[in-house]
Backbone bond lengths (Angstrom), bond angles and torsions (degrees), N, CA, C in turn:
res aa  C-N    CA-C-N  psi(-1)  N-CA   C-N-CA  omega(-1)  CA-C   N-CA-C  phi
1 M - - - 1.550 - - 1.481 107.46 -
2 E 1.253 120.99 32.55 1.497 120.42 -173.36 1.514 112.41 -61.81
3 E 1.347 116.52 -31.30 1.450 120.54 -178.15 1.505 109.85 -63.33
4 F 1.334 122.00 -22.82 1.415 122.01 178.65 1.494 118.27 -92.48
5 Q 1.352 114.24 -0.76 1.447 119.18 -179.61 1.587 109.18 -80.61
6 K 1.293 111.93 151.85 1.437 117.15 175.29 1.576 112.16 -73.34
7 Y 1.289 112.07 -45.07 1.461 120.62 -179.05 1.591 108.18 -109.36
8 K 1.361 117.13 136.52 1.435 122.99 -175.66 1.496 109.39 -126.05
9 P 1.378 117.14 164.58 1.469 122.55 176.56 1.411 118.49 -53.84
10 T 1.356 116.32 -29.07 1.466 123.64 -176.24 1.488 114.06 -89.11
11 D 1.302 116.21 -5.59 1.578 118.04 174.83 1.502 109.90 -71.45
12 R 1.328 115.40 146.68 1.451 117.97 171.98 1.546 110.87 -69.79
13 M 1.323 113.96 139.27 1.516 114.69 -178.54 1.548 108.49 -64.99
14 V 1.281 120.19 -35.52 1.502 121.15 179.06 1.486 113.10 -56.49
15 D 1.404 113.19 -34.15 1.410 117.00 -178.18 1.647 111.42 -74.74
16 L 1.148 113.72 -27.81 1.454 120.38 176.40 1.498 110.92 -63.98
17 I 1.359 115.64 -48.22 1.446 121.23 178.99 1.532 113.31 -69.22
18 S 1.348 112.48 -38.00 1.493 113.42 174.82 1.527 112.99 -64.78
19 D 1.269 115.23 -39.02 1.504 119.29 173.94 1.465 118.86 -63.24
20 N 1.335 113.11 -36.55 1.469 119.64 -179.32 1.488 114.38 -158.16
21 Y 1.414 110.67 94.26 1.466 120.92 -171.45 1.518 113.09 -59.98
22 S 1.409 115.60 -21.51 1.551 113.99 -179.00 1.542 111.29 -69.03
23 L 1.317 114.20 -11.77 1.524 113.79 174.29 1.486 118.47 -74.71
24 L 1.388 113.08 -2.55 1.399 119.38 173.33 1.512 112.04 -56.68
25 Q 1.391 115.36 -47.63 1.449 122.25 179.76 1.442 112.46 -60.88
26 V 1.366 120.62 -40.68 1.422 121.93 176.61 1.567 111.29 -63.20
27 M 1.266 113.99 -43.16 1.447 119.68 178.26 1.506 113.55 -60.17
28 S 1.305 115.64 -43.96 1.524 117.68 179.91 1.439 110.91 -69.22
29 R 1.357 121.47 -29.19 1.455 123.40 -178.85 1.578 112.41 -75.52
30 F 1.310 111.28 -11.61 1.448 117.76 175.19 1.534 111.49 -100.71
31 G 1.368 113.33 6.09 1.396 120.61 175.57 1.516 114.01 79.96
32 L 1.351 117.80 19.75 1.522 122.79 -175.94 1.611 105.45 -97.89
33 S 1.223 110.95 123.40 1.517 119.52 179.92 1.527 111.63 -95.99
34 L 1.306 113.34 161.32 1.456 117.27 178.48 1.544 109.65 -75.87
35 G 1.269 119.96 167.51 1.411 123.89 -178.87 1.533 110.82 99.24
36 F 1.316 118.53 32.41 1.504 121.25 -175.82 1.522 110.37 -96.75
37 G 1.312 118.82 9.26 1.540 121.03 178.15 1.538 111.73 52.76
38 D 1.345 115.90 -131.28 1.363 122.80 -175.38 1.593 113.55 -103.48
39 K 1.343 114.51 17.66 1.496 119.00 179.74 1.477 112.10 -67.95
40 T 1.383 114.26 150.11 1.441 122.37 178.69 1.517 109.86 -75.10
41 V 1.293 114.91 166.12 1.558 125.36 172.89 1.598 105.33 -49.51
42 A 1.324 114.23 -52.26 1.462 117.00 -174.44 1.543 113.27 -63.42
43 E 1.292 116.36 -38.02 1.469 124.32 -178.74 1.523 108.47 -67.55
44 V 1.339 122.03 -48.87 1.432 128.15 -177.24 1.550 108.12 -66.19
45 C 1.299 118.68 -39.64 1.549 121.24 175.72 1.467 109.49 -63.56
46 S 1.370 114.22 -44.54 1.519 114.19 -173.36 1.523 111.45 -68.74
47 I 1.403 115.42 -38.93 1.513 121.05 179.89 1.496 106.26 -59.52
48 N 1.432 122.17 -41.92 1.444 124.75 -171.55 1.531 108.90 -94.92
49 Q 1.265 119.53 8.46 1.559 121.57 177.06 1.511 112.06 60.94
50 V 1.391 119.72 36.34 1.404 125.16 178.58 1.516 110.21 -103.54
51 D 1.305 115.98 136.59 1.461 118.68 -179.27 1.502 109.60 -69.25
52 C 1.315 117.08 112.03 1.475 125.09 -172.57 1.506 111.46 -62.15
53 R 1.328 115.48 -41.26 1.485 116.08 -174.42 1.520 112.48 -67.59
54 T 1.402 115.72 -30.91 1.508 121.51 -179.98 1.483 106.81 -76.26
55 F 1.365 118.82 -38.22 1.478 120.65 179.76 1.501 109.56 -65.75
56 L 1.340 119.51 -40.58 1.407 120.90 178.53 1.595 113.05 -67.60
57 Q 1.275 114.04 -43.12 1.521 118.71 176.98 1.509 107.44 -55.07
58 V 1.273 122.24 -41.40 1.478 122.62 -174.04 1.505 109.69 -73.81
59 I 1.373 117.23 -50.21 1.483 120.93 -176.29 1.531 110.35 -66.39
60 N 1.414 118.67 -34.70 1.420 117.95 171.58 1.500 114.75 -66.37
61 F 1.241 117.54 -38.12 1.508 127.61 173.48 1.465 109.53 -54.53
62 F 1.322 119.85 -52.98 1.454 126.43 175.90 1.545 111.54 -58.04
63 A 1.428 115.26 -51.63 1.410 119.89 -165.61 1.495 108.33 -70.81
64 E 1.344 118.87 -34.40 1.483 118.46 -171.10 1.614 111.17 -89.62
65 G 1.294 114.66 14.05 1.438 116.04 175.47 1.521 116.63 68.93
66 F 1.333 114.30 20.50 1.513 117.47 -177.24 1.454 114.04 62.11
67 S 1.351 118.14 27.76 1.492 121.76 -178.29 1.536 109.35 -94.27
68 R 1.327 117.93 -16.26 1.512 117.37 177.73 1.563 105.19 -136.27
69 I 1.342 117.48 118.15 1.456 118.55 -179.15 1.567 104.82 -97.35
70 N 1.311 115.32 125.43 1.509 118.73 178.74 1.625 108.59 -83.43
71 S 1.309 112.47 161.79 1.463 117.25 178.58 1.570 107.52 -65.19
72 S 1.380 109.25 142.93 1.469 117.03 -178.63 1.507 115.55 -82.10
73 E 1.460 114.91 -2.14 1.424 114.98 -166.02 1.554 108.97 -72.30
74 N 1.295 125.93 -21.96 1.421 126.24 174.97 1.528 116.03 -87.53
75 I 1.313 118.48 3.41 1.489 120.65 179.98 1.527 111.58 -77.39
76 S 1.287 115.82 134.44 1.487 117.61 166.64 1.497 108.40 -86.61
77 I 1.317 114.71 116.59 1.497 122.78 -175.72 1.492 108.88 -59.81
78 P 1.387 117.50 -52.05 1.454 117.94 179.08 1.502 114.24 -52.40
79 A 1.337 117.56 -43.48 1.463 123.74 -176.59 1.552 107.24 -62.95
80 L 1.370 114.57 -42.81 1.480 118.55 -178.96 1.424 111.60 -66.38
81 I 1.390 119.67 -40.60 1.453 123.69 179.05 1.540 108.02 -61.10
82 D 1.394 116.86 -48.56 1.421 117.25 178.22 1.533 114.04 -55.26
83 Y 1.288 114.04 -41.33 1.446 120.04 179.29 1.522 112.07 -58.58
84 L 1.304 115.87 -46.99 1.480 125.50 178.42 1.554 111.57 -58.52
85 R 1.380 109.87 -45.26 1.437 116.44 -178.48 1.605 111.16 -60.02
86 Q 1.347 110.25 -42.95 1.546 114.32 179.94 1.467 108.45 -65.75
87 A 1.324 120.07 -34.47 1.457 121.17 177.76 1.532 111.45 -63.16
88 H 1.331 117.59 -38.63 1.388 121.03 176.77 1.534 113.34 -60.28
89 I 1.344 113.14 -43.98 1.410 117.73 179.75 1.520 111.36 -66.34
90 Y 1.349 118.07 -34.01 1.434 121.80 -179.46 1.540 111.47 -65.27
91 F 1.381 116.97 -46.38 1.383 123.45 -178.26 1.511 111.80 -69.33
92 L 1.417 115.66 -49.14 1.449 114.56 -170.52 1.550 111.97 -84.29
93 D 1.326 122.14 -24.42 1.423 125.39 -179.46 1.502 119.68 -101.76
94 F 1.330 111.78 -13.47 1.438 115.48 179.54 1.532 116.40 -132.29
95 S 1.378 120.37 -54.62 1.457 120.50 -174.46 1.575 109.64 -64.89
96 L 1.347 117.90 -58.41 1.433 120.82 -170.80 1.523 109.35 -66.42
97 P 1.371 124.40 -44.21 1.399 125.35 175.53 1.580 110.35 -56.71
98 A 1.317 117.28 -39.13 1.486 118.29 -179.18 1.559 111.36 -69.29
99 I 1.243 117.55 -36.20 1.515 120.76 177.50 1.496 107.45 -68.53
100 R 1.305 120.50 -40.36 1.508 119.57 179.57 1.530 109.23 -63.77
101 R 1.400 116.52 -37.65 1.556 113.88 -178.58 1.516 106.09 -66.66
102 K 1.267 116.60 -39.16 1.509 115.47 -178.53 1.482 115.70 -62.88
103 L 1.420 117.05 -38.23 1.383 123.32 175.52 1.485 112.43 -62.32
104 I 1.373 117.18 -49.18 1.499 120.65 177.68 1.539 109.07 -57.79
105 E 1.341 119.38 -46.57 1.398 120.30 -175.90 1.655 112.16 -64.99
106 A 1.382 112.58 -28.53 1.463 118.75 -173.51 1.589 112.49 -81.87
107 I 1.337 109.71 -25.92 1.524 112.46 -175.81 1.540 107.68 -132.54
108 D 1.345 113.13 158.99 1.474 120.36 179.72 1.459 108.93 -109.50
109 C 1.360 115.59 107.25 1.488 120.95 -172.46 1.585 110.69 -70.09
110 S 1.365 115.88 -20.81 1.469 114.51 -175.48 1.463 112.35 -81.87
111 Q 1.455 116.45 -12.89 1.487 119.38 -175.06 1.518 114.29 -101.67
112 D 1.405 115.32 -11.00 1.477 112.76 -166.08 1.543 106.97 -150.93
113 D 1.379 115.23 129.46 1.477 119.54 -179.79 1.488 109.35 -64.55
114 V 1.414 123.01 -35.41 1.431 124.38 178.35 1.535 109.37 -60.53
115 S 1.311 115.88 -46.62 1.418 118.13 174.52 1.465 119.79 -55.14
116 F 1.400 115.78 -36.69 1.376 119.42 174.72 1.547 112.57 -70.41
117 L 1.345 114.62 -33.56 1.453 118.67 -179.33 1.542 109.84 -70.87
118 I 1.257 118.43 -34.41 1.395 122.61 177.94 1.557 113.20 -60.14
119 I 1.400 116.89 -46.85 1.325 122.93 174.77 1.533 113.70 -61.87
120 K 1.311 110.34 -46.12 1.512 116.97 176.03 1.395 114.75 -52.79
121 F 1.375 119.33 -52.29 1.416 122.72 -175.98 1.516 108.89 -65.76
122 F 1.330 119.55 -36.87 1.522 121.77 179.51 1.522 107.29 -67.66
123 D 1.238 120.97 -37.99 1.506 120.51 179.49 1.502 109.98 -66.68
124 E 1.287 115.96 -41.13 1.440 120.22 178.29 1.572 111.64 -61.24
125 Y 1.301 115.60 -39.38 1.401 123.53 -178.45 1.519 107.44 -65.96
126 M 1.390 117.88 -47.42 1.441 122.11 -179.96 1.537 112.34 -58.96
127 R 1.400 113.74 -36.72 1.500 116.51 177.65 1.544 109.75 -64.09
128 E 1.402 118.80 -40.27 1.379 119.63 -177.41 1.551 113.91 -68.41
129 V 1.332 113.34 -33.16 1.497 119.94 179.13 1.578 102.28 -70.41
130 R 1.295 120.60 -48.03 1.516 118.76 -179.18 1.478 113.16 -59.66
131 K 1.374 119.42 -44.91 1.378 124.90 177.58 1.478 111.02 -53.68
132 H 1.407 118.40 -48.65 1.411 124.78 178.93 1.558 114.76 -59.72
133 M 1.310 112.64 -43.65 1.450 116.75 -178.54 1.476 112.27 -76.75
134 D 1.331 119.25 -32.11 1.465 123.30 175.60 1.594 107.86 -63.99
135 Y 1.291 119.92 -37.52 1.388 122.81 172.38 1.449 112.17 -57.76
136 E 1.356 116.41 -46.66 1.513 120.68 -178.18 1.500 109.03 -61.19
137 E 1.463 114.25 -45.73 1.480 116.45 -176.83 1.529 114.28 -63.67
138 Q 1.309 111.96 -44.36 1.467 119.63 -168.15 1.561 110.34 -88.19
139 T 1.260 119.58 -22.54 1.440 120.06 -177.09 1.564 114.91 -113.74
140 V 1.370 110.92 -58.72 1.480 118.82 -172.46 1.607 109.44 -68.29
141 F 1.353 116.08 -52.18 1.463 120.32 -177.14 1.545 112.99 -64.94
142 K 1.342 113.94 -35.65 1.454 117.99 176.59 1.645 111.54 -66.98
143 Y 1.291 110.65 -39.40 1.542 118.33 173.56 1.534 110.95 -56.15
144 V 1.353 115.13 -50.35 1.418 124.96 -175.95 1.560 106.43 -62.31
145 D 1.339 120.58 -44.20 1.436 125.98 174.57 1.470 115.14 -51.49
146 A 1.400 113.05 -48.09 1.434 120.90 172.64 1.528 114.29 -54.96
147 L 1.381 115.41 -49.44 1.380 119.67 -179.26 1.551 114.16 -60.84
148 L 1.396 113.08 -36.93 1.469 118.97 176.73 1.491 113.19 -63.59
149 H 1.397 115.38 -24.89 1.428 120.81 -178.56 1.599 108.69 -97.58
150 G 1.316 116.77 16.09 1.455 119.02 176.45 1.494 115.24 80.10
151 Q 1.301 117.85 13.12 1.497 120.70 176.96 1.450 113.65 -109.28
152 A 1.252 119.77 145.07 1.488 124.29 -174.88 1.587 108.64 -128.12
153 P 1.286 115.27 82.39 1.517 115.95 178.03 1.555 114.57 -51.09
154 A 1.303 116.57 131.96 1.386 121.65 -168.94 1.575 110.60 -77.44
155 N 1.397 117.01 -18.68 1.410 125.00 -173.48 1.509 114.86 -86.55
156 Y 1.336 116.19 5.34 1.523 115.19 -173.94 1.544 106.54 -155.19
157 Q 1.322 113.41 149.28 1.441 117.86 172.09 1.596 103.96 -140.91
158 I 1.338 116.90 155.80 1.486 121.69 -174.10 1.545 107.69 -69.96
159 S 1.280 122.07 -23.87 1.473 123.67 172.57 1.508 112.54 -54.73
160 T 1.343 114.49 -36.94 1.490 121.61 176.51 1.599 109.01 -53.66
161 F 1.300 113.80 -42.13 1.456 123.21 -175.33 1.551 108.46 -61.88
162 S 1.303 115.94 -43.58 1.531 122.90 -178.94 1.553 108.30 -60.42
163 K 1.367 112.85 -40.70 1.471 114.86 -176.70 1.528 111.84 -77.38
164 H 1.357 114.20 -23.20 1.439 121.85 -178.72 1.575 113.04 -77.82
165 H 1.293 112.13 -16.58 1.504 120.04 -172.95 1.588 107.63 -70.60
166 D 1.317 114.29 61.69 1.466 115.49 -178.63 1.556 110.14 -71.63
167 Q 1.302 112.61 160.64 1.385 119.04 -174.50 1.569 112.58 -79.82
168 V 1.316 121.55 116.66 1.460 123.59 -178.00 1.488 110.56 -97.93
169 G 1.303 114.68 8.11 1.522 115.93 -175.56 1.512 117.29 -90.04
170 E 1.434 116.93 -3.04 1.458 116.45 178.49 1.463 118.11 -63.98
171 K 1.387 119.30 -37.30 1.390 121.93 178.30 1.619 111.62 -71.89
172 L 1.388 115.89 -31.38 1.369 116.40 174.19 1.465 114.16 -66.11
173 T 1.312 117.71 -40.30 1.458 123.35 177.22 1.569 109.04 -57.44
174 E 1.298 118.52 -44.84 1.381 123.75 179.74 1.547 111.45 -62.56
175 L 1.313 111.51 -43.06 1.515 119.61 179.78 1.528 108.55 -59.14
176 K 1.404 119.68 -51.98 1.355 124.04 -179.83 1.575 114.86 -52.99
177 K 1.314 111.72 -40.91 1.495 119.12 -179.31 1.522 109.04 -68.15
178 I 1.333 117.76 -39.15 1.401 122.15 -176.92 1.569 107.23 -65.45
179 I 1.349 118.25 -42.64 1.486 120.68 -176.78 1.523 106.76 -71.79
180 I 1.275 120.67 -39.90 1.509 121.80 -173.83 1.578 109.09 -72.47
181 K 1.340 114.73 -44.54 1.524 116.43 -177.77 1.488 114.90 -86.72
182 Y 1.269 116.54 -26.05 1.550 114.94 -174.39 1.544 113.40 -130.23
183 C 1.352 114.29 43.96 1.378 120.68 -173.23 1.591 107.15 -60.05
184 P 1.268 120.91 130.09 1.463 122.90 179.12 1.490 106.94 -58.36
185 P 1.381 111.83 140.90 1.593 120.49 -174.29 1.507 109.89 -64.97
186 K 1.376 116.89 -31.90 1.459 120.33 -175.13 1.535 114.08 -94.61
187 A 1.351 112.55 8.94 1.519 118.52 -177.70 1.658 108.86 -63.56
188 N 1.193 115.56 153.83 1.473 126.51 168.72 1.457 103.24 -80.11
189 T 1.385 118.52 103.21 1.428 120.59 -174.01 1.575 112.39 -60.34
190 N 1.276 114.33 -47.66 1.425 113.09 -177.55 1.520 117.64 -62.23
191 L 1.403 114.63 -38.34 1.426 120.24 172.35 1.517 114.72 -62.46
192 L 1.341 114.35 -45.09 1.379 120.45 -176.73 1.576 109.52 -68.76
193 N 1.344 119.90 -40.72 1.487 118.64 174.23 1.446 110.98 -63.76
194 A 1.374 119.72 -33.11 1.444 120.16 -176.68 1.548 107.95 -72.16
195 A 1.368 115.36 -36.28 1.562 116.44 177.74 1.468 108.83 -68.89
196 L 1.305 119.14 -36.16 1.519 120.92 179.54 1.573 111.04 -68.04
197 F 1.282 114.75 -38.50 1.516 118.19 176.28 1.514 108.17 -62.00
198 D 1.442 115.57 -43.06 1.460 115.36 -178.44 1.604 113.10 -68.87
199 I 1.357 113.18 -30.83 1.456 116.17 173.07 1.519 114.86 -61.24
200 Y 1.283 115.54 -44.85 1.495 118.88 175.50 1.452 112.34 -61.20
201 A 1.354 118.58 -42.36 1.472 123.24 177.70 1.584 112.07 -61.59
202 C 1.280 113.96 -45.93 1.459 121.91 -178.67 1.514 107.31 -61.80
203 E 1.357 117.04 -45.19 1.418 122.40 178.44 1.567 111.29 -54.91
204 E 1.264 114.71 -47.81 1.476 121.07 179.13 1.518 110.93 -63.57
205 G 1.309 116.01 -38.42 1.481 119.12 179.81 1.486 110.90 -70.85
206 L 1.308 121.35 -35.95 1.446 122.89 177.41 1.500 112.01 -70.00
207 E 1.354 116.95 -33.88 1.425 121.96 175.71 1.471 112.37 -65.75
208 S 1.355 114.49 -43.50 1.478 121.23 173.14 1.442 113.22 -61.97
209 H 1.314 119.85 -38.61 1.448 122.78 -179.30 1.506 109.90 -66.70
210 C 1.380 116.87 -42.60 1.488 119.28 174.42 1.516 114.46 -58.85
211 K 1.354 114.77 -39.72 1.483 119.25 179.07 1.542 113.26 -65.23
212 V 1.313 113.80 -38.45 1.544 116.92 177.78 1.573 105.93 -62.25
213 E 1.255 116.06 -44.31 1.523 117.18 176.92 1.493 114.30 -58.30
214 D 1.364 113.32 -48.22 1.476 119.60 -176.21 1.497 115.29 -70.58
215 F 1.444 116.74 -34.92 1.421 115.82 -170.32 1.566 112.22 -108.28
216 L 1.340 115.78 -14.38 1.490 121.70 -179.98 1.492 110.45 -109.94
217 L 1.363 117.83 -56.52 1.389 123.15 -176.89 1.504 113.33 -66.10
218 V 1.322 118.40 -56.70 1.462 120.23 -176.67 1.533 115.80 -57.17
219 P 1.255 122.16 -47.48 1.434 123.65 178.61 1.637 108.51 -59.32
220 A 1.299 115.52 -39.94 1.522 119.78 177.74 1.563 109.94 -62.24
221 I 1.331 114.82 -42.26 1.409 120.01 -176.16 1.550 107.29 -72.05
222 L 1.316 119.13 -44.66 1.442 120.36 178.78 1.581 111.74 -53.87
223 K 1.255 113.63 -39.58 1.514 118.29 177.23 1.480 110.31 -63.51
224 L 1.318 117.39 -51.80 1.449 125.17 175.54 1.497 113.19 -52.95
225 E 1.359 111.49 -47.69 1.507 118.73 -176.82 1.525 110.30 -59.11
226 R 1.402 116.24 -44.70 1.451 117.79 178.28 1.489 116.27 -65.63
227 K 1.406 114.60 -28.78 1.461 120.35 177.37 1.476 110.94 -71.18
228 V 1.370 116.29 -44.59 1.470 116.43 -176.80 1.548 113.25 -74.26
229 R 1.347 113.62 -28.87 1.472 118.16 -179.70 1.500 112.14 -83.62
230 G 1.411 115.37 0.06 1.420 119.47 -179.99 1.446 118.64 76.70
231 D 1.420 115.68 16.21 1.509 118.70 -177.45 1.555 111.38 -89.32
232 E 1.380 114.03 -7.23 1.491 116.60 -175.69 1.482 105.40 -117.80
233 K 1.329 117.13 137.36 1.415 122.35 174.33 1.508 114.16 -77.47
234 E 1.208 119.10 136.79 1.505 121.88 176.71 1.528 112.36 -57.83
């Protein structure tokens, strides 16, 4: 269905980024670095040994606002799992710790109960995100790896993952309200606004991450699951 995609293998990679800079994060999670000159998407993927079809599925999924879900049959499951793992590293090791540092720099926790509450809520949110991603790493991805090796563990199915996809955004919603409504009077306004902006961006990124899992990963695994369990005819 390539003719219906917004971005195609023959497009220049630089044009993709110029058209939608948010795709920079998708690109980096596939291990694609800047400095690709005028090379096409297909050429950049080939040089970096990235599955081009999977890369295009993900960036088109992002770019089109999740309004049209393409078939999962052309997705490379190992490539998609690598992408999701890199996203976990980005959120847990870079994005969330960077926001926490900004919050601490913007407010003085020793002077104000609201300041202490802001950090407390954020730390609780980080624990929820880490718990969710640890579950994916230790349970979901290991199950997928077994399927890729032709094994179908009897004690798990990918439908369980869909049900487990609990919303971790409630604490973040409360945190945003606390910052907006009860901003500490001695806070560094510029820094706190910057941290709040990053919180909104991180929230959107995590929601997009979950949608990639729900609408691209899960259908692909369901198909693989049926094949390995013998429920699908060759």
